[in-house]
N, C-alpha and C positions, 0 to 999 in steps of 0.2 A: 242353146245349151249343148255341150259336147256329150253325146252318148255313143259309146263304142260297142257295148254289149247289151243284148236283150235276152232276158231270162223268162222262161215260160213254166207255169205250173201245169200239171197234167189234168186232173179231174176238173171239168168245168171250163177249161181253157183249150187244151188240146182235144179233149173229148167233148161230145155234144151234151152228154148228161152231167148234171151236178150232184145228183143223188143216185143211189142204187135203184133206178126206176123200174128195172125188171123185177126186183124184189118187191117193190111197192105194189106192182101189178099182181104178183103172186100172193102177197099178203092179203090183198083185197079178195082174191079168188077163194082163199081158204078161210077167210074171216078172222084174221089176226089184226089187231089194232096197230096201225102204222106208228103210232106214238111209242109203242113198246120198242120198236127198232130205233126210232129217233133218240130216245133216252139212252139206249144201249150204245149207240154210236158216240154220243157225247161222253160217255164214261170210258169206252174201251177202244174206240177206233184208232186213236193215236198209238196205243200199245200194239195193236195189230200192224199198223203202218210202220211202226218202228222195228218190227221183227221180234218183238218180245213175246207175243202169243200168236198162235195160228188162227186162221179163219174159223176153224171148228171151235177152238177155245173161246173165241169172241162170241159166237152164237150160243155156245153152251151157257156162258155167263148171262147173255141177254134173256134167254128163255128161263133160266133159273131166277133172275130178278123179277121176271113177270109171273113166276109160279106157273109156267105153262109147260106141259109135257107134250112133245110132238113125236110122231113116228120117225123112224130112220129115213124114210122116203121124204117126208116133209123137211127134215133137217138137211138132207142132201140137196134138195131142190132149192132151199133158201141159200145155201152156200154157192150153188151154181148160178143162181139168179144174181147174186151179188157180183160175182166176177163178170158175168155176161153184161152187166150194166155199164161197164167201163170200156167196152170194145168198139164203140162207135166214134171214130175220129171225126173231128170237125174240119171239113175241106177248106173253110175260110181261114182257119188257123194255119193250115199247111201252106196255102197260097201266100199268106202274110209272111211266114217264116222264109219261104223261098225268095220273096221280094227283098226281105231284109238281108239275106245272104248275098244276093246279087248287088246290093248297095254297100256291101263291105262290113256289115255288122257281124260281130261274133254272136253265136246263138248258144244259150244254155237251157237246160231242163232241170228244174229243181222241184222235186215232188215228194210228198208223203205217199209212199207206196210199199206194200208188203213185199218181202223178197221173193216169195213164191210167185206172186202175180207178176213181178218184174221179170223173173227168169222164164216163166212159161208163156204169159200172154203179151206183156209189153214188148219183149224182145222180138216176137214174131209179128203181132198185129200192128205194131207201130215202128217197124224197122225203117220205114222211109223217114220218119221224124228223127229217129236216132242217127241216121246218116247225115242229117242236116245239122246236128248238134256238135259244137266245138267242145262242150263240157257238160257233164251231167252229175247230179247228186241225187241218189235214190235213198230215201230215209231208211228203209229196211236193210239195205246193205251197210249202212254207216252206224246203225243203232242210235240215231238222233232224228228229231222231227221238227218241222215248223210248228209253232213260231219260235222255237229256241234259237238263240243267237248263234250258237256254234255251227248250225247247218248253213247259215248264210255266209259265215266266214269261210267255211270249207268251199262253198260254191265260188266265192270271190277269188279264192286261191287257185282253184282249178281253171277258172276262165281267164285268170291272170290279167285283170283290169282293176283300176282303182274303183272303190265303191261308188264314187260320185259319177262314174261313167257307165254305171249299170242302170237298166230300167227293168223292173219286174212286173209281171202280170199274174195276178191270182184272183180268185173269186171269193176269198175269205178275208174279211177285214183284219182279223188278228194277224194274219200272215203279211198283209200289206203294211200294217203298222210296224211289225218287226223288221221288215226290210228297210223301212225309212229310218228306224232306230239304228240300223247297221250302216247308215250313210248312203243307201241306195235311193234312186228314184223308183217310185212304185205307182202303178195304176190298177185300181180294182176293176176286174172284168165283169161287166154285165152282159155285153154282147161283143162279138169280134169287131164289127164295124165301129163300135164305140171306142174300143181300146186303140184301134188304128187311128181314129180321129184325134184322140187324146195324145197319142204318141207323136203324131205329126205336129200338133201344137207345141208339145214339149221341146222338140228339137229345132224349132224355128229359130 
């Protein structure tokens, strides 16, 4: 199969962590049920990633839904722990991307990411990944999110390749299904060695 471009999600693919693990640790430390945050992310995370609400607004809603009052310090540390959770890059992913670039593949990054995180953390902590990318779409900058079709069409336009020549890696099944609906090839990421093996089988 002819694949000319490979597109990577951020959280859980470029990063080591798939959930806000530092927040989960902090929640356990202060005795807040992790399910409160899980429910909140299901309701509000895409609004945050789309740039429609701030990180603080997301946590205000989460605590309000749970009828929990927290101190300013706890609130601040929850927000900080959330952002800190996404700063650990996966070296296996970086090595894979570099290998793909050397083999002539175009590289894309398609991510649900809030604009403040993108501008403050992503731009600095992941500058080496950004340098390797031929095209990027960050949801918060575009006011659109996965799994909505429009964000895939924008990525396809920016990377300037036919949909059937793209392969997408994401750890969320809904995002994988949406990519396939847009005519892309897509592989769900469980581990980096797994997606490498699946990709090599795909292009045989």
